[in-house]
C-alpha positions as CSV (number, residue, x, y, z in Angstrom):
1,M,-0.3,0.1,-0.2
2,A,3.0,2.5,0.6
3,D,4.2,2.0,-2.6
4,R,0.6,2.7,-4.3
5,D,0.4,5.6,-2.0
6,R,3.9,7.3,-3.4
7,L,3.2,6.2,-6.6
8,L,-0.2,8.2,-6.3
9,S,1.6,11.2,-4.7
10,Y,4.1,11.2,-7.8
11,L,1.1,11.0,-10.9
12,E,-0.9,14.1,-9.0
13,A,3.0,16.5,-8.7
14,Y,3.6,14.9,-12.8
15,W,0.2,15.9,-13.8
16,E,0.1,19.2,-12.3
17,T,3.4,19.8,-14.0
18,H,3.2,18.7,-17.4
19,G,-0.6,17.9,-18.1
20,Y,-0.2,14.6,-19.2
21,G,0.9,11.2,-17.1
22,P,4.3,9.9,-17.1
23,T,5.7,7.0,-19.3
24,L,5.3,3.2,-18.0
25,E,9.5,3.9,-17.8
26,E,9.2,7.3,-15.9
27,V,7.1,5.4,-13.0
28,R,9.8,2.3,-13.0
29,R,12.8,4.9,-12.5
30,Q,11.2,6.9,-10.3
31,M,9.4,4.3,-8.1
32,G,12.4,1.8,-8.0
33,F,10.5,-0.9,-9.5
34,S,12.4,-4.0,-11.2
35,S,10.3,-3.7,-14.1
36,R,8.0,-1.9,-16.2
37,S,5.6,-5.0,-15.8
38,H,5.9,-4.2,-11.9
39,A,5.2,-0.5,-12.6
40,L,1.5,-1.8,-14.6
41,Y,0.6,-4.3,-11.8
42,H,1.0,-1.2,-9.2
43,L,-1.0,1.2,-11.7
44,R,-3.5,-1.0,-12.5
45,S,-4.5,-1.7,-8.7
46,L,-4.8,2.0,-8.4
47,V,-7.4,1.7,-10.8
48,R,-9.2,-1.5,-9.2
49,E,-9.3,0.9,-6.2
50,G,-10.9,3.8,-8.3
51,R,-7.9,6.0,-7.1
52,V,-6.8,6.4,-11.0
53,I,-8.6,6.4,-14.4
54,C,-6.8,5.4,-17.7
55,E,-8.0,5.7,-21.3
56,P,-7.5,2.4,-23.0
57,G,-4.9,1.9,-25.5
58,K,-3.5,5.7,-25.3
59,H,-0.4,6.3,-23.1
60,R,0.6,9.1,-20.8
61,T,-3.1,8.6,-19.7
62,W,-2.8,7.2,-15.9
63,R,-4.6,9.7,-14.0
64,P,-5.4,10.3,-10.6
65,V,-9.3,11.0,-9.9
66,S,-8.9,13.3,-7.4
67,L,-7.3,15.9,-10.1
68,P,-9.9,18.2,-12.0
69,P,-10.0,17.4,-15.2
70,P,-7.4,18.9,-17.6
71,P,-8.3,21.9,-19.7
72,V,-9.7,21.6,-22.9
73,S,-7.9,23.3,-26.3
74,I,-10.5,24.9,-28.2
75,P,-9.7,27.3,-31.7
76,L,-10.5,31.0,-31.7
77,K,-11.6,31.4,-35.1
78,G,-11.5,35.2,-35.4
79,V,-14.2,38.1,-34.7
80,V,-18.2,37.7,-34.9
81,P,-19.7,41.2,-35.1
82,A,-22.8,41.4,-32.8
83,S,-23.8,44.7,-35.0
84,P,-27.6,45.7,-36.3
85,P,-28.9,43.0,-37.9
86,D,-29.0,45.3,-41.2
87,Q,-26.0,46.6,-40.7
88,V,-23.6,43.3,-41.0
89,G,-20.2,43.8,-41.6
90,E,-17.1,41.9,-43.2
91,V,-14.8,40.4,-41.2
92,I,-11.9,38.7,-42.1
93,P,-10.9,35.1,-40.9
94,Q,-8.3,34.3,-38.5
95,D,-6.7,32.2,-36.1
96,L,-6.6,33.8,-33.4
97,G,-4.5,31.1,-31.3
98,V,-6.1,28.5,-28.9
99,L,-8.2,28.8,-26.0
100,R,-7.6,26.3,-22.8
101,L,-10.4,26.4,-20.8
102,P,-11.4,24.3,-17.8
103,A,-13.5,21.4,-19.5
104,A,-16.6,21.7,-17.3
105,W,-16.5,25.3,-19.6
106,V,-16.9,23.7,-22.8
107,P,-20.0,21.3,-24.0
108,R,-19.1,17.8,-25.9
109,R,-19.9,19.3,-29.4
110,C,-18.0,22.0,-29.1
111,R,-15.5,23.4,-31.7
112,F,-14.5,26.4,-31.8
113,A,-14.7,30.0,-30.3
114,L,-15.5,33.9,-31.6
115,W,-14.2,37.2,-30.4
116,V,-17.9,38.9,-29.9
117,R,-17.3,42.6,-31.3
118,G,-20.7,45.3,-31.5
119,E,-23.6,45.8,-28.7
120,S,-26.3,44.6,-30.1
121,M,-26.9,41.7,-27.7
122,I,-26.1,43.0,-24.6
123,G,-29.8,42.8,-23.5
124,L,-29.3,39.2,-23.3
125,G,-25.7,39.5,-21.5
126,I,-23.4,39.3,-24.4
127,Q,-20.9,42.5,-23.8
128,P,-18.4,43.7,-26.1
129,Y,-15.3,41.2,-26.3
130,D,-16.7,38.6,-24.7
131,V,-15.6,35.1,-26.0
132,V,-18.7,32.7,-27.4
133,L,-18.4,29.0,-27.8
134,I,-19.6,27.5,-30.7
135,E,-21.1,24.3,-31.1
136,P,-22.5,23.4,-34.7
137,V,-26.0,22.4,-35.4
138,T,-28.1,21.9,-38.5
139,W,-31.6,24.5,-39.2
140,S,-33.7,21.0,-37.8
141,E,-32.2,21.4,-34.8
142,V,-32.0,24.9,-33.8
143,R,-34.5,25.9,-31.5
144,S,-36.6,29.5,-31.0
145,G,-34.6,31.3,-28.9
146,D,-31.3,30.3,-29.2
147,L,-28.1,32.2,-30.0
148,V,-26.9,32.0,-33.5
149,V,-24.1,33.0,-35.6
150,V,-25.5,32.8,-39.1
151,R,-23.5,34.2,-42.6
152,L,-24.1,35.6,-45.9
153,R,-24.0,32.6,-48.3
154,G,-20.7,33.0,-49.5
155,R,-19.1,35.7,-47.8
156,N,-17.0,36.5,-45.0
157,Q,-20.2,38.5,-43.5
158,L,-21.6,37.0,-40.4
159,T,-23.6,38.1,-37.3
160,L,-24.6,37.0,-33.6
161,K,-28.3,37.2,-32.8
162,E,-31.0,35.4,-31.2
163,L,-32.9,33.3,-33.5
164,I,-36.7,33.8,-33.3
165,I,-38.6,30.7,-35.2
166,E,-42.5,31.5,-35.7
167,R,-44.3,28.2,-36.7
168,P,-47.2,28.1,-39.0
169,E,-49.4,27.4,-36.4
170,A,-48.6,30.5,-34.3
171,V,-49.1,32.8,-37.4
172,G,-52.1,31.5,-38.5
173,Q,-50.5,29.9,-41.8
174,K,-51.5,26.4,-42.8
175,N,-48.8,23.8,-43.5
176,R,-48.5,23.5,-47.2
177,K,-49.3,19.9,-49.1
178,D,-46.0,19.2,-50.2
179,G,-44.9,19.7,-46.7
180,K,-41.8,22.1,-46.7
181,D,-41.3,23.9,-43.6
182,E,-43.3,27.3,-43.8
183,A,-41.8,29.0,-40.6
184,I,-41.0,32.3,-40.2
185,Y,-37.3,32.8,-38.9
186,W,-36.1,36.0,-37.5
187,L,-32.6,37.3,-36.2
188,R,-33.3,39.5,-33.5
189,P,-31.1,41.5,-31.4
190,A,-31.0,42.7,-28.1
191,H,-31.2,46.1,-27.4
192,P,-34.0,48.5,-27.2
193,D,-32.9,50.7,-30.1
194,L,-32.4,47.7,-32.6
195,R,-35.4,45.8,-34.6
196,P,-35.3,42.4,-35.8
197,I,-34.9,41.3,-39.5
198,R,-36.3,38.4,-41.0
199,L,-34.1,35.8,-42.1
200,D,-33.8,34.0,-45.9
201,R,-32.3,30.4,-45.1
202,R,-31.2,30.4,-48.7
203,I,-28.8,33.4,-48.5
204,W,-27.8,32.8,-44.7
205,T,-25.8,29.5,-43.5
206,L,-26.2,28.5,-40.3
207,E,-22.6,28.5,-38.7
208,G,-23.6,27.2,-35.3
209,R,-24.9,27.4,-31.8
210,V,-23.5,29.6,-28.8
211,A,-23.5,26.9,-26.1
212,F,-21.4,28.8,-23.7
213,R,-19.8,32.6,-23.2
214,F,-17.6,34.1,-20.9
215,G,-15.8,37.5,-20.6
216,P,-15.1,40.1,-21.7
217,V,-11.6,39.7,-22.6
218,R,-9.8,42.7,-23.9
219,D,-6.7,41.4,-23.9
220,L,-6.7,37.9,-25.9
221,G,-2.6,37.3,-24.8
222,T,-4.1,36.1,-21.1
223,V,-6.0,33.7,-22.5
224,V,-5.0,32.2,-25.8
225,Q,-1.7,30.4,-26.6
226,E,-0.4,30.6,-30.1
227,G,-2.1,28.4,-32.3
């Protein structure tokens, strides 16, 4: 038991220093075990005791359960304007680096982040210089009230807005015989001086839905590593 207690302390210190686990050879040398198989025996014993976890088939993943999950890397893909709906500006696509965020902040489907510019969403708590994490979704997956990023088809013009969907039964329309969606889509800002605009899905593409946000972040150097 003393060997396994010392091994657990070694794993904790190694993870805190490196962000990943040691190799079997490093464990053998550090602990003074006679062989790698001896090191593996003690590691597996810690797993059985519920004090260590390991991802099967992956190296350097022996990890104490007492540690918080390691940070998650999310690429920061550029700026998204939160401007008036009728003034969607051109943005230059750029990689602004990689965010290293607590795992609890990052929903499973998130693939990238964007840096907010503009004040049109302040009524929903999204401020200039906030960072939003985006998960990919289809038009069939989004719901009325979702915060979405949409892009004018074929252009680098995109915006962040609340999506409002009016279903046929809500606006007194009858369902078409061909079964096509008769819903009306709106991009609604959260600002008292701005009005929503109707969204035509033939000319807008859906980039994704906001799954998490934090900020404001005025100095990107404080949250990103070079990508």
